[in-house]
C-alpha positions as CSV (number, residue, x, y, z in Angstrom):
1,M,9.9,-21.2,-13.9
2,N,8.5,-24.2,-12.0
3,L,5.5,-26.3,-12.9
4,F,2.7,-25.6,-11.6
5,T,-1.0,-26.5,-11.9
6,Y,-3.6,-23.6,-13.2
7,E,-7.4,-23.7,-11.2
8,K,-10.0,-21.3,-12.0
9,A,-12.4,-20.5,-9.6
10,S,-16.0,-18.5,-9.9
11,T,-16.6,-18.2,-6.2
12,P,-14.5,-17.4,-2.8
13,A,-15.7,-20.6,-1.2
14,A,-14.6,-22.8,-4.4
15,A,-11.1,-20.6,-4.5
16,I,-10.5,-21.4,-0.9
17,E,-11.7,-25.1,-1.5
18,L,-9.2,-25.5,-4.4
19,S,-6.6,-24.0,-2.1
20,G,-6.8,-26.7,0.3
21,K,-5.8,-29.3,-2.4
22,S,-2.4,-28.1,-2.9
23,S,0.8,-27.8,-0.3
24,A,1.7,-24.5,-2.1
25,P,-1.2,-22.9,-3.6
26,R,-1.4,-18.8,-4.6
27,Y,-4.6,-17.0,-5.9
28,L,-3.9,-15.2,-9.0
29,G,-5.1,-12.0,-10.0
30,G,-3.5,-9.7,-12.9
31,G,-0.2,-11.5,-11.8
32,T,1.6,-8.1,-12.6
33,N,4.0,-9.2,-9.3
34,L,3.8,-12.7,-9.0
35,V,4.3,-14.0,-12.3
36,D,7.4,-11.9,-12.3
37,L,8.4,-13.0,-9.0
38,M,7.8,-17.0,-10.3
39,R,9.8,-16.1,-13.7
40,E,12.6,-15.2,-11.1
41,T,12.1,-19.0,-9.2
42,V,11.8,-16.3,-6.2
43,E,8.1,-18.1,-5.8
44,C,7.3,-21.3,-6.7
45,P,4.0,-22.1,-6.3
46,E,2.6,-25.7,-6.7
47,T,-0.8,-24.3,-8.1
48,L,-2.3,-21.4,-9.0
49,I,-5.9,-20.3,-9.0
50,D,-7.3,-17.8,-10.8
51,V,-9.4,-15.1,-8.9
52,T,-10.4,-12.9,-11.6
53,A,-13.8,-13.9,-12.3
54,L,-14.8,-13.0,-8.6
55,A,-16.2,-9.5,-7.1
56,D,-15.3,-7.1,-9.9
57,G,-17.9,-4.3,-9.0
58,I,-18.0,-1.1,-7.0
59,D,-21.0,-0.7,-4.8
60,Q,-22.1,2.9,-2.7
61,A,-24.1,2.5,0.4
62,G,-26.6,5.4,1.2
63,D,-24.1,6.7,3.3
64,G,-21.4,7.2,1.4
65,T,-19.3,3.9,2.0
66,L,-17.8,2.1,-1.2
67,M,-17.3,-1.3,-1.2
68,I,-14.5,-2.6,-4.1
69,G,-14.7,-5.8,-4.9
70,G,-11.3,-7.5,-5.0
71,A,-10.9,-8.6,-8.9
72,V,-11.5,-4.6,-9.6
73,K,-8.8,-3.3,-11.8
74,N,-6.8,-0.4,-11.0
75,T,-7.8,1.4,-14.2
76,A,-11.2,0.8,-13.4
77,L,-11.0,2.0,-10.0
78,A,-8.9,5.1,-10.7
79,A,-11.4,6.3,-13.6
80,D,-14.8,5.2,-11.5
81,M,-16.6,9.1,-11.2
82,R,-17.4,8.6,-7.6
83,V,-14.1,7.9,-6.4
84,R,-12.7,10.8,-8.6
85,S,-14.9,13.2,-6.9
86,A,-15.0,11.9,-3.5
87,Y,-11.8,10.4,-2.8
88,P,-9.1,12.1,-5.7
89,V,-6.3,11.0,-3.5
90,L,-6.9,7.3,-4.6
91,S,-7.6,7.9,-8.1
92,R,-4.4,9.9,-8.0
93,A,-2.5,7.6,-6.0
94,L,-3.5,4.8,-8.7
95,L,-2.5,6.7,-11.9
96,S,1.1,7.3,-10.2
97,G,1.5,3.7,-10.0
98,A,3.3,1.4,-12.9
99,S,2.1,2.0,-16.5
100,A,-1.6,2.3,-18.3
101,Q,-0.8,-1.5,-19.5
102,I,-0.2,-3.0,-15.7
103,R,-2.8,-1.0,-14.6
104,N,-5.4,-2.7,-16.8
105,M,-4.2,-6.0,-15.6
106,A,-3.9,-5.2,-12.3
107,T,-6.3,-6.1,-9.3
108,V,-7.4,-4.4,-6.5
109,A,-6.5,-7.3,-4.3
110,G,-3.4,-7.8,-6.0
111,N,-2.2,-4.7,-5.4
112,I,-2.6,-4.3,-1.9
113,L,-0.7,-8.1,-1.6
114,Q,2.3,-7.6,-3.6
115,R,5.3,-8.6,-2.2
116,T,7.3,-5.6,0.1
117,R,10.7,-6.2,-1.8
118,C,14.1,-4.7,-3.0
119,R,16.5,-5.6,-5.8
120,Y,18.4,-8.0,-3.4
121,F,15.2,-9.8,-3.1
122,Y,14.8,-10.7,-6.5
123,D,19.0,-11.7,-6.9
124,N,19.2,-15.7,-5.5
125,A,22.8,-15.1,-5.0
126,S,22.3,-12.2,-2.4
127,H,21.5,-12.6,1.2
128,C,17.5,-11.8,1.9
129,N,16.0,-12.8,5.1
130,K,12.3,-12.6,3.2
131,R,13.3,-15.9,0.9
132,E,15.3,-17.4,3.0
133,P,14.7,-16.8,7.0
134,G,17.9,-16.1,9.0
135,G,19.9,-15.6,5.6
136,G,20.5,-12.2,6.2
137,C,19.7,-8.9,4.8
138,D,22.5,-7.7,2.2
139,A,20.9,-4.4,1.6
140,I,21.9,-3.2,4.9
141,G,25.2,-2.8,3.9
142,G,24.3,-2.1,0.5
143,F,23.0,-0.1,-2.4
144,N,20.0,1.1,-0.1
145,R,18.9,4.6,-1.6
146,Y,15.5,3.2,-2.1
147,H,14.9,1.3,1.5
148,A,13.1,2.4,4.4
149,V,13.7,4.7,7.1
150,L,10.5,4.5,9.3
151,G,9.4,0.5,10.5
152,A,12.5,-1.3,9.2
153,S,14.5,-3.9,11.6
154,S,17.8,-5.7,11.5
155,S,16.1,-8.2,9.3
156,C,14.6,-6.3,6.6
157,V,14.7,-2.6,5.4
158,A,12.9,-2.9,1.9
159,T,9.7,-0.6,1.8
160,H,6.0,-1.6,0.8
161,P,5.6,-0.6,-3.0
162,S,1.5,0.5,-3.8
163,D,0.7,3.6,-4.2
164,M,-2.8,2.3,-4.0
165,C,-2.3,1.5,-0.3
166,V,-1.0,4.8,0.9
167,A,-4.1,6.3,-0.3
168,L,-6.4,3.2,1.0
169,V,-4.4,3.8,4.8
170,A,-5.3,7.4,4.6
171,L,-8.8,6.9,4.1
172,N,-9.1,4.1,6.6
173,A,-9.6,1.2,4.5
174,V,-10.7,-1.9,5.5
175,V,-10.1,-5.0,3.9
176,H,-12.7,-8.0,3.7
177,V,-11.0,-11.9,3.6
178,E,-12.5,-15.0,3.5
179,G,-10.9,-17.9,4.6
180,P,-11.2,-21.8,5.8
181,S,-12.7,-20.1,8.8
182,G,-14.8,-18.0,7.6
183,R,-15.1,-14.1,7.1
184,R,-13.4,-11.3,8.8
185,A,-12.4,-7.8,8.2
186,I,-8.7,-6.1,8.9
187,P,-8.2,-2.1,9.0
188,L,-5.5,-2.2,5.8
189,A,-3.6,0.0,8.5
190,E,-3.0,-3.3,10.1
191,L,-2.9,-5.8,7.5
192,H,0.8,-5.5,6.7
193,R,3.2,-6.5,9.5
194,L,6.6,-4.5,10.2
195,P,9.2,-6.9,9.7
196,G,10.8,-7.7,13.1
197,D,12.8,-10.5,13.1
198,R,10.7,-12.3,10.5
199,A,10.8,-10.4,7.6
200,D,9.4,-13.6,5.4
201,L,6.4,-12.8,7.4
202,E,4.6,-9.6,5.7
203,T,0.9,-9.7,6.5
204,E,-1.6,-10.9,9.0
205,L,-3.7,-13.0,6.7
206,R,-3.9,-16.3,7.6
207,P,-3.0,-19.7,5.6
208,R,-5.4,-20.0,2.5
209,E,-7.4,-16.2,3.5
210,L,-8.4,-14.3,0.0
211,I,-9.0,-10.5,-0.1
212,T,-12.5,-10.3,-1.4
213,A,-13.2,-6.8,-1.1
214,V,-12.0,-3.4,0.2
215,E,-14.7,-1.2,2.2
216,I,-13.5,3.2,2.3
217,P,-15.7,4.3,5.1
218,Q,-17.4,7.9,3.7
219,L,-15.4,10.8,4.6
220,S,-16.8,14.4,4.5
221,F,-14.0,15.8,3.8
222,G,-12.4,13.5,1.1
223,R,-12.8,15.6,-1.7
224,R,-10.2,17.7,-0.4
225,S,-7.4,15.5,-0.5
226,T,-4.6,14.5,-3.1
227,Y,-1.6,12.1,-3.2
228,R,2.1,13.3,-4.6
229,K,4.6,10.6,-5.4
230,V,8.6,11.7,-5.7
231,R,10.3,9.3,-7.6
232,D,13.7,9.3,-9.5
233,R,11.8,9.5,-13.1
234,A,8.3,10.2,-14.1
235,S,7.2,7.1,-14.6
236,Y,7.2,3.0,-14.3
237,A,9.4,4.1,-11.0
238,F,8.9,2.9,-6.8
239,A,8.3,6.3,-4.8
240,L,11.3,7.6,-3.2
241,V,8.6,9.3,-0.8
242,S,5.0,9.5,-1.3
243,V,2.2,11.5,0.7
244,A,-1.5,11.0,0.7
245,A,-3.4,13.7,2.4
246,A,-6.9,14.9,3.6
247,L,-7.4,18.3,5.1
248,D,-10.6,19.8,7.0
249,I,-10.1,23.2,8.1
250,D,-12.7,25.4,10.0
251,D,-13.8,28.8,9.0
252,A,-11.4,29.9,11.5
253,G,-8.7,28.7,9.7
254,N,-7.9,25.9,11.9
255,I,-7.3,22.2,11.0
256,R,-10.5,20.4,12.2
257,D,-9.4,16.9,11.1
258,V,-6.7,15.6,8.8
259,R,-5.5,12.3,7.3
260,L,-2.2,11.4,6.0
261,A,-0.2,8.5,5.3
262,L,3.4,8.0,3.6
263,G,4.7,5.4,0.8
264,G,8.4,4.5,0.4
265,V,9.5,5.2,3.6
266,A,8.6,2.3,5.6
267,P,7.9,-1.9,5.2
268,R,4.3,-0.9,5.3
269,P,2.1,2.2,4.1
270,W,2.4,4.3,7.0
271,R,-0.2,6.2,8.9
272,A,1.5,9.7,9.8
273,S,-0.3,9.2,13.0
274,K,1.9,11.6,15.2
275,A,1.8,14.6,12.4
276,E,-2.2,13.8,12.7
277,A,-2.1,14.6,16.6
278,A,0.3,17.3,16.0
279,L,-2.2,19.1,13.4
280,R,-5.5,18.9,14.7
281,G,-6.7,22.0,16.6
282,Q,-4.0,24.0,15.2
283,P,-3.8,26.6,12.5
284,A,-3.3,25.6,9.0
285,T,-0.1,27.3,8.9
286,E,3.5,26.5,7.0
287,Q,4.7,26.2,10.6
288,T,2.2,23.8,12.2
289,F,2.5,21.5,9.1
290,R,6.6,21.8,9.2
291,A,6.2,20.7,13.2
292,A,4.2,18.3,12.2
293,A,6.1,16.7,9.5
294,E,9.4,16.5,12.5
295,A,6.9,15.0,15.0
296,E,6.4,12.1,12.4
297,L,9.9,11.5,11.3
298,S,11.6,12.0,14.8
299,S,12.2,8.5,15.0
300,A,13.1,7.8,11.2
301,K,16.8,6.2,11.1
302,A,18.8,6.5,8.1
303,L,21.2,4.1,6.5
304,R,24.4,5.3,4.4
305,D,22.5,6.2,0.9
306,N,18.8,7.0,2.1
307,G,19.2,9.8,5.0
308,F,18.1,12.5,2.4
309,K,14.4,11.0,2.3
310,I,14.2,12.1,5.9
311,E,14.2,15.6,4.7
312,L,12.4,14.8,1.4
313,A,9.4,13.2,3.3
314,K,8.7,16.2,5.6
315,R,9.2,18.6,2.7
316,T,6.6,17.0,1.1
317,I,4.2,16.7,3.9
318,V,4.8,20.2,4.4
319,A,4.1,20.9,0.4
320,V,1.0,18.7,-0.1
321,L,-0.5,20.4,3.3
322,N,0.0,23.6,1.9
323,E,-1.4,22.4,-1.2
324,L,-4.7,21.5,0.0
325,K,-4.9,24.2,2.2
326,G,-5.0,26.5,-1.0
327,E,-7.8,24.3,-2.5
328,G,-10.4,25.7,-0.2
329,A,-9.1,29.5,-0.1
Protein backbone atom coordinates (compact mmCIF):
# COMPACT_ATOMS: atom_id res chain seq x y z
CA MET A 1 0.00 0.00 0.00
CA ASN A 2 1.32 3.45 -0.90
CA LEU A 3 1.65 6.30 1.57
CA PHE A 4 -1.31 8.68 1.77
CA THR A 5 -2.62 11.58 3.82
CA TYR A 6 -5.80 11.15 5.88
CA GLU A 7 -8.28 13.99 6.40
CA LYS A 8 -11.76 14.04 7.97
CA ALA A 9 -14.56 16.33 6.79
CA SER A 10 -17.62 17.39 8.76
CA THR A 11 -19.54 18.96 5.86
CA PRO A 12 -19.74 18.41 2.09
CA ALA A 13 -18.20 21.84 1.54
CA ALA A 14 -15.24 20.94 3.74
CA ALA A 15 -14.76 17.63 1.92
CA ILE A 16 -14.80 19.34 -1.47
CA GLU A 17 -12.34 21.99 -0.26
CA LEU A 18 -9.96 19.32 1.04
CA SER A 19 -10.18 17.44 -2.25
CA GLY A 20 -8.93 20.53 -4.07
CA LYS A 21 -5.69 20.46 -2.11
CA SER A 22 -4.63 17.07 -3.47
CA SER A 23 -3.69 15.86 -6.94
CA ALA A 24 -5.19 12.42 -6.26
CA PRO A 25 -7.97 12.63 -3.65
CA ARG A 26 -10.54 9.97 -2.85
CA TYR A 27 -13.56 10.19 -0.58
CA LEU A 28 -13.64 7.45 2.06
CA GLY A 29 -16.86 5.97 3.45
CA GLY A 30 -16.74 2.50 4.94
CA GLY A 31 -13.75 1.66 2.77
CA THR A 32 -14.98 -1.85 2.03
CA ASN A 33 -14.02 -1.57 -1.65
CA LEU A 34 -11.54 1.30 -1.76
CA VAL A 35 -9.22 0.03 0.98
CA ASP A 36 -9.23 -3.41 -0.61
CA LEU A 37 -8.14 -1.89 -3.93
CA MET A 38 -5.47 0.19 -2.18
CA ARG A 39 -4.11 -2.94 -0.56
CA GLU A 40 -3.73 -4.50 -3.99
CA THR A 41 -2.16 -1.23 -5.32
CA VAL A 42 -4.94 -0.95 -7.91
CA GLU A 43 -5.97 2.36 -6.32
CA CYS A 44 -3.21 4.74 -5.14
CA PRO A 45 -4.80 7.94 -3.79
CA GLU A 46 -2.62 10.69 -2.41
CA THR A 47 -5.26 11.82 0.08
CA LEU A 48 -8.18 10.01 1.72
CA ILE A 49 -10.99 12.29 2.87
CA ASP A 50 -13.18 10.60 5.47
CA VAL A 51 -16.82 11.55 4.84
CA THR A 52 -18.49 9.23 7.37
CA ALA A 53 -19.47 12.26 9.48
CA LEU A 54 -21.74 13.57 6.73
CA ALA A 55 -25.51 13.03 6.52
CA ASP A 56 -26.48 9.61 7.86
CA GLY A 57 -30.21 10.07 8.37
CA ILE A 58 -33.27 8.75 6.53
CA ASP A 59 -36.07 11.29 6.13
CA GLN A 60 -39.54 10.83 4.66
CA ALA A 61 -41.47 13.68 3.05
CA GLY A 62 -45.22 14.09 3.24
CA ASP A 63 -45.66 12.57 -0.23
CA GLY A 64 -43.75 9.43 0.80
CA THR A 65 -40.44 10.33 -0.85
CA LEU A 66 -37.44 8.98 1.05
CA MET A 67 -34.21 10.97 1.31
CA ILE A 68 -31.29 8.79 2.39
CA GLY A 69 -28.03 10.37 3.52
CA GLY A 70 -24.94 9.24 1.65
CA ALA A 71 -23.26 8.11 4.88
CA VAL A 72 -26.15 5.85 5.97
CA LYS A 73 -24.82 2.35 6.58
CA ASN A 74 -26.22 -0.52 4.54
CA THR A 75 -27.35 -2.33 7.70
CA ALA A 76 -29.31 0.68 8.93
CA LEU A 77 -31.03 1.17 5.58
CA ALA A 78 -32.02 -2.49 5.32
CA ALA A 79 -33.46 -2.42 8.86
CA ASP A 80 -35.43 0.83 8.51
CA MET A 81 -39.13 0.03 8.93
CA ARG A 82 -40.19 2.54 6.27
CA VAL A 83 -37.95 0.80 3.75
CA ARG A 84 -38.98 -2.69 4.82
CA SER A 85 -42.65 -1.80 4.60
CA ALA A 86 -42.82 0.35 1.47
CA TYR A 87 -39.86 -1.04 -0.50
CA PRO A 88 -39.07 -4.62 0.51
CA VAL A 89 -37.12 -4.95 -2.76
CA LEU A 90 -34.46 -2.59 -1.37
CA SER A 91 -34.21 -4.20 2.05
CA ARG A 92 -33.88 -7.67 0.48
CA ALA A 93 -31.26 -6.47 -1.99
CA LEU A 94 -29.16 -5.00 0.81
CA LEU A 95 -29.38 -8.18 2.86
CA SER A 96 -28.25 -10.17 -0.19
CA GLY A 97 -25.02 -8.19 -0.43
CA ALA A 98 -21.75 -9.21 1.18
CA SER A 99 -21.54 -10.22 4.86
CA ALA A 100 -23.15 -8.67 7.93
CA GLN A 101 -19.78 -7.22 8.97
CA ILE A 102 -19.33 -5.48 5.62
CA ARG A 103 -22.92 -4.19 5.62
CA ASN A 104 -22.21 -2.68 9.05
CA MET A 105 -19.34 -0.68 7.53
CA ALA A 106 -20.48 0.04 3.96
CA THR A 107 -22.23 3.34 3.25
CA VAL A 108 -24.94 4.00 0.68
CA ALA A 109 -22.73 6.38 -1.33
CA GLY A 110 -19.80 3.97 -1.18
CA ASN A 111 -21.95 1.08 -2.32
CA ILE A 112 -23.08 3.08 -5.34
CA LEU A 113 -19.51 4.02 -6.23
CA GLN A 114 -17.84 0.66 -5.79
CA ARG A 115 -15.84 -0.21 -8.86
CA THR A 116 -17.23 -2.30 -11.69
CA ARG A 117 -14.66 -5.08 -11.66
CA CYS A 118 -13.63 -8.68 -12.22
CA ARG A 119 -10.71 -10.83 -11.10
CA TYR A 120 -8.52 -9.48 -13.91
CA PHE A 121 -8.97 -5.96 -12.56
CA TYR A 122 -7.22 -7.02 -9.35
CA ASP A 123 -4.37 -8.81 -11.15
CA ASN A 124 -1.62 -6.36 -12.06
CA ALA A 125 -0.06 -8.99 -14.31
CA SER A 126 -3.13 -9.13 -16.56
CA HIS A 127 -4.34 -6.71 -19.24
CA CYS A 128 -7.19 -4.50 -18.05
CA ASN A 129 -8.49 -1.36 -19.73
CA LYS A 130 -9.85 -0.14 -16.40
CA ARG A 131 -6.38 -0.02 -14.88
CA GLU A 132 -4.56 1.00 -18.05
CA PRO A 133 -6.70 2.44 -20.87
CA GLY A 134 -5.71 0.82 -24.14
CA GLY A 135 -4.03 -2.09 -22.40
CA GLY A 136 -6.57 -4.70 -23.46
CA CYS A 137 -9.02 -6.98 -21.68
CA ASP A 138 -7.86 -10.47 -20.74
CA ALA A 139 -11.35 -11.38 -19.54
CA ILE A 140 -12.73 -11.49 -23.08
CA GLY A 141 -10.59 -14.50 -23.99
CA GLY A 142 -10.10 -15.74 -20.44
CA PHE A 143 -12.34 -17.13 -17.71
CA ASN A 144 -15.54 -15.13 -18.13
CA ARG A 145 -18.30 -17.09 -16.38
CA TYR A 146 -19.26 -14.07 -14.26
CA HIS A 147 -19.10 -11.43 -16.98
CA ALA A 148 -21.60 -9.29 -18.87
CA VAL A 149 -24.05 -10.38 -21.55
CA LEU A 150 -25.64 -6.92 -21.93
CA GLY A 151 -24.02 -3.52 -22.42
CA ALA A 152 -20.43 -4.74 -22.65
CA SER A 153 -17.86 -3.71 -25.26
CA SER A 154 -14.54 -4.84 -26.68
CA SER A 155 -12.83 -2.80 -23.96
CA CYS A 156 -14.54 -4.33 -20.90
CA VAL A 157 -16.96 -7.12 -20.03
CA ALA A 158 -17.01 -6.75 -16.21
CA THR A 159 -20.30 -6.48 -14.33
CA HIS A 160 -21.34 -3.96 -11.70
CA PRO A 161 -21.43 -5.86 -8.38
CA SER A 162 -23.94 -3.88 -6.29
CA ASP A 163 -27.20 -5.51 -5.21
CA MET A 164 -28.49 -2.30 -3.66
CA CYS A 165 -28.09 -0.37 -6.92
CA VAL A 166 -30.23 -2.84 -8.84
CA ALA A 167 -33.12 -2.23 -6.45
CA LEU A 168 -32.57 1.54 -6.48
CA VAL A 169 -32.59 1.65 -10.29
CA ALA A 170 -35.91 -0.23 -10.30
CA LEU A 171 -37.25 2.36 -7.83
CA ASN A 172 -36.26 5.34 -10.04
CA ALA A 173 -33.81 6.56 -7.40
CA VAL A 174 -32.06 9.89 -7.88
CA VAL A 175 -28.53 10.60 -6.65
CA HIS A 176 -27.83 14.03 -5.18
CA VAL A 177 -24.24 15.22 -5.57
CA GLU A 178 -22.24 18.26 -4.58
CA GLY A 179 -19.01 19.52 -6.11
CA PRO A 180 -16.96 22.62 -6.91
CA SER A 181 -19.65 23.79 -9.35
CA GLY A 182 -22.52 23.33 -6.90
CA ARG A 183 -25.26 20.77 -6.46
CA ARG A 184 -27.07 18.63 -9.01
CA ALA A 185 -29.28 15.54 -9.19
CA ILE A 186 -28.63 12.51 -11.42
CA PRO A 187 -31.06 9.62 -12.01
CA LEU A 188 -29.24 6.55 -10.72
CA ALA A 189 -30.03 4.70 -13.94
CA GLU A 190 -27.87 7.29 -15.75
CA LEU A 191 -25.03 7.54 -13.22
CA HIS A 192 -23.00 4.49 -14.27
CA ARG A 193 -21.55 4.56 -17.77
CA LEU A 194 -21.31 1.66 -20.18
CA PRO A 195 -17.67 0.96 -21.06
CA GLY A 196 -17.65 1.82 -24.76
CA ASP A 197 -14.02 2.48 -25.64
CA ARG A 198 -13.19 4.02 -22.21
CA ALA A 199 -13.68 1.35 -19.56
CA ASP A 200 -11.84 3.48 -17.00
CA LEU A 201 -14.63 6.09 -17.01
CA GLU A 202 -17.29 4.41 -14.88
CA THR A 203 -19.68 7.20 -13.81
CA GLU A 204 -20.99 10.59 -14.86
CA LEU A 205 -19.56 12.25 -11.74
CA ARG A 206 -17.34 15.25 -12.35
CA PRO A 207 -13.95 15.63 -10.65
CA ARG A 208 -14.25 16.05 -6.87
CA GLU A 209 -18.03 15.58 -6.81
CA LEU A 210 -19.42 13.86 -3.74
CA ILE A 211 -22.65 11.88 -3.34
CA THR A 212 -24.56 13.47 -0.46
CA ALA A 213 -27.93 11.69 -0.63
CA VAL A 214 -30.15 9.28 -2.52
CA GLU A 215 -33.80 10.09 -3.16
CA ILE A 216 -36.47 7.42 -3.68
CA PRO A 217 -39.69 8.86 -5.12
CA GLN A 218 -42.92 7.52 -3.67
CA LEU A 219 -44.13 4.36 -5.43
CA SER A 220 -47.71 3.35 -4.68
CA PHE A 221 -47.15 -0.34 -5.45
CA GLY A 222 -43.71 -0.58 -3.87
CA ARG A 223 -45.02 -2.95 -1.21
CA ARG A 224 -45.45 -5.62 -3.89
CA SER A 225 -41.77 -5.83 -4.71
CA THR A 226 -38.91 -8.23 -4.19
CA TYR A 227 -35.31 -9.02 -5.04
CA ARG A 228 -33.90 -12.37 -6.07
CA LYS A 229 -30.19 -13.12 -6.38
CA VAL A 230 -28.86 -16.23 -8.10
CA ARG A 231 -25.24 -17.01 -7.20
CA ASP A 232 -22.79 -19.87 -6.96
CA ARG A 233 -22.84 -20.00 -3.17
CA ALA A 234 -25.28 -18.86 -0.54
CA SER A 235 -23.25 -16.02 0.98
CA TYR A 236 -20.64 -13.41 0.08
CA ALA A 237 -20.79 -13.98 -3.66
CA PHE A 238 -21.59 -11.63 -6.52
CA ALA A 239 -24.72 -12.36 -8.53
CA LEU A 240 -24.67 -14.47 -11.62
CA VAL A 241 -28.07 -12.92 -12.24
CA SER A 242 -30.32 -10.86 -10.00
CA VAL A 243 -33.76 -9.37 -10.49
CA ALA A 244 -35.41 -6.44 -8.69
CA ALA A 245 -39.09 -6.05 -9.46
CA ALA A 246 -42.28 -4.30 -8.38
CA LEU A 247 -45.63 -5.22 -9.90
CA ASP A 248 -49.04 -3.54 -10.01
CA ILE A 249 -51.99 -5.65 -11.24
CA ASP A 250 -55.51 -4.33 -11.69
CA ASP A 251 -58.74 -6.09 -10.73
CA ALA A 252 -59.03 -7.64 -14.19
CA GLY A 253 -55.66 -9.34 -13.83
CA ASN A 254 -53.80 -7.02 -16.19
CA ILE A 255 -50.47 -5.35 -15.48
CA ARG A 256 -51.12 -1.71 -14.70
CA ASP A 257 -47.45 -0.86 -14.05
CA VAL A 258 -44.15 -2.62 -13.40
CA ARG A 259 -40.57 -1.86 -12.41
CA LEU A 260 -37.80 -4.26 -13.40
CA ALA A 261 -34.01 -4.16 -13.15
CA LEU A 262 -31.27 -6.76 -13.54
CA GLY A 263 -27.92 -7.29 -11.85
CA GLY A 264 -24.96 -9.51 -12.67
CA VAL A 265 -25.51 -9.17 -16.42
CA ALA A 266 -24.10 -5.75 -17.37
CA PRO A 267 -21.42 -3.18 -16.52
CA ARG A 268 -24.07 -1.14 -14.71
CA PRO A 269 -27.33 -1.92 -12.91
CA TRP A 270 -29.56 -2.74 -15.88
CA ARG A 271 -33.02 -1.19 -16.12
CA ALA A 272 -35.13 -3.69 -18.06
CA SER A 273 -37.02 -1.09 -20.10
CA LYS A 274 -37.88 -3.42 -22.98
CA ALA A 275 -39.43 -5.94 -20.60
CA GLU A 276 -41.39 -3.22 -18.79
CA ALA A 277 -42.82 -1.94 -22.06
CA ALA A 278 -43.79 -5.47 -23.07
CA LEU A 279 -45.55 -6.06 -19.74
CA ARG A 280 -47.65 -2.92 -19.27
CA GLY A 281 -51.29 -3.42 -20.20
CA GLN A 282 -50.87 -7.15 -20.71
CA PRO A 283 -52.43 -10.02 -18.73
CA ALA A 284 -50.31 -11.11 -15.78
CA THR A 285 -49.59 -14.60 -17.06
CA GLU A 286 -46.46 -16.70 -17.29
CA GLN A 287 -46.65 -16.46 -21.07
CA THR A 288 -46.59 -12.66 -20.85
CA PHE A 289 -43.71 -12.75 -18.38
CA ARG A 290 -41.69 -15.04 -20.64
CA ALA A 291 -42.31 -12.86 -23.71
CA ALA A 292 -41.12 -9.81 -21.79
CA ALA A 293 -37.98 -11.62 -20.63
CA GLU A 294 -37.26 -12.70 -24.20
CA ALA A 295 -37.62 -9.08 -25.36
CA GLU A 296 -35.19 -7.81 -22.73
CA LEU A 297 -32.51 -10.41 -23.47
CA SER A 298 -32.90 -10.26 -27.26
CA SER A 299 -29.68 -8.24 -27.61
CA ALA A 300 -27.64 -10.32 -25.15
CA LYS A 301 -24.25 -11.54 -26.35
CA ALA A 302 -22.56 -14.47 -24.70
CA LEU A 303 -18.85 -15.01 -24.13
CA ARG A 304 -17.27 -18.44 -24.05
CA ASP A 305 -18.23 -19.29 -20.46
CA ASN A 306 -21.33 -17.24 -19.65
CA GLY A 307 -23.96 -18.13 -22.23
CA PHE A 308 -26.01 -19.82 -19.52
CA LYS A 309 -26.69 -16.39 -18.01
CA ILE A 310 -29.07 -15.47 -20.82
CA GLU A 311 -31.53 -18.28 -20.12
CA LEU A 312 -30.94 -17.94 -16.39
CA ALA A 313 -31.91 -14.27 -16.54
CA LYS A 314 -35.09 -15.06 -18.47
CA ARG A 315 -36.14 -17.77 -16.02
CA THR A 316 -35.38 -15.59 -13.01
CA ILE A 317 -37.48 -12.72 -14.40
CA VAL A 318 -40.41 -15.10 -14.92
CA ALA A 319 -40.01 -16.63 -11.46
CA VAL A 320 -39.89 -13.25 -9.70
CA LEU A 321 -42.93 -11.90 -11.56
CA ASN A 322 -44.86 -15.09 -10.80
CA GLU A 323 -43.95 -14.67 -7.14
CA LEU A 324 -45.21 -11.09 -7.08
CA LYS A 325 -48.39 -12.04 -8.93
CA GLY A 326 -49.08 -14.65 -6.24
CA GLU A 327 -48.64 -12.10 -3.45
CA GLY A 328 -51.67 -10.20 -4.67
CA ALA A 329 -53.86 -13.20 -5.36
